[in-house]
N, C-alpha and C positions, 0 to 999 in steps of 0.2 A: 919283217920286223919282228915276228915271232920268238924267231932265234937268236938276234939282236938283244931283246929283252929278256930272254931265258923263259918265255910264257907257253902254255900248251894250247896248243890249235886243235879245236873242236871244229867238224865239219858237220852242219847239219842240214837237213832236207825236208821239209815239210810236205808230206803230199794232203791237198784238201781233201776237205772231207766232201767226200763221195755223194754223198746226199746231195752236197751243194753241185756237186757236177751235174748230178743227176736232173736240178731243177732248171740248171743254167743250159743244159744239152737235154730235157726231157725225153725226145726221140731214143735215146741210144740208155738210157737208166743206167744199170753199173755193169749189162750185160750189154756185148758187140757180138751180133752173127758176120760170122768171116766166110770163105770158100771150104774151110774145114768143121766149120760147127760155131758154134756160141764161145765166144772169151771172156772171160772175166775180168773186168777191167781194174776191180780192184786188186786182181793179184799181178797184171801188165804194168800198173803203176807202181808198185813194192819193187820188183824186179826193175823198171827201168831208174828205180829212185836209188838203187842201192850199184845198178852199176855204172850210175853218175857220179856217187860216191869212191866207190873206187877206183872209176878214172882219176878223180879230183886227188884222192889221197898217193896213189902214183905218180901221178905228174908233178906232185911238189916234193915227193922223192924222201916223207920222211915217216916213218914206220911207226913212229910215237903219234900219230897225228889218230884222234879218235873221231869216229864215224856213229852219228845219231840218226836213224829213220823215225820221225814221227809223223801222226794223223792228225788233222785237226783246225785247228785254226792257229793259223801262222802266229799272228802276234800273242795270242794267250800263253801257245807251246813258248815263244820267246823269254817273254818274262816269266813264267816258271821256272825255264832254266836258267833262266838271270838269278834268279832268286837260290835254287838250289844247286847251283854248280859256283857259285858269285862269280860270275863272267863280267873284267870288267871292260870290255870290246865287242864290240860283235859290226860285219861285216856283211849287209844285207844287199842280195845281187837277184836279181828276176830273172827267168833262167831261160824262158819260152815266149810267148806268145799269149798266156796269162798275163804278161806285164802291163797290156795295152789297156786288161778290164783292172786289173788291180795294181795298178804301177803307184807308188807312193803308200798305198793305204797301210799296208802291215809297218810299215818305218813311222809313218806318222802315228799309229796306236802305241808303238812300241817307245815312240819319243814321251808322247801322251803320258805312260804309266811308269816309267823309271823311273829308276833317280840314279 
């Protein structure tokens, strides 16, 4: 669709606020202990998100695709980027088990506050 319209594609992944993650899973906080010692979940979340974006960009086969990784409230980040970059169309996808907890809440918030 983007090629047909001559549009730019931006892949955005929002890592949820890890403080919120800690409140949902209080026993883990932002650290997790494995057989090798302590693992920083923040680092793991960002690494995983970068890999996800790189794979998606590669799959789409277009080197002009821009990727963005942000952390925080997904709806607010989408609204900010919409305004800053004058985005005309968003495609929102829940990627993992979080969708059962947040399914539709980001989309609903964006739809309420966007023009």
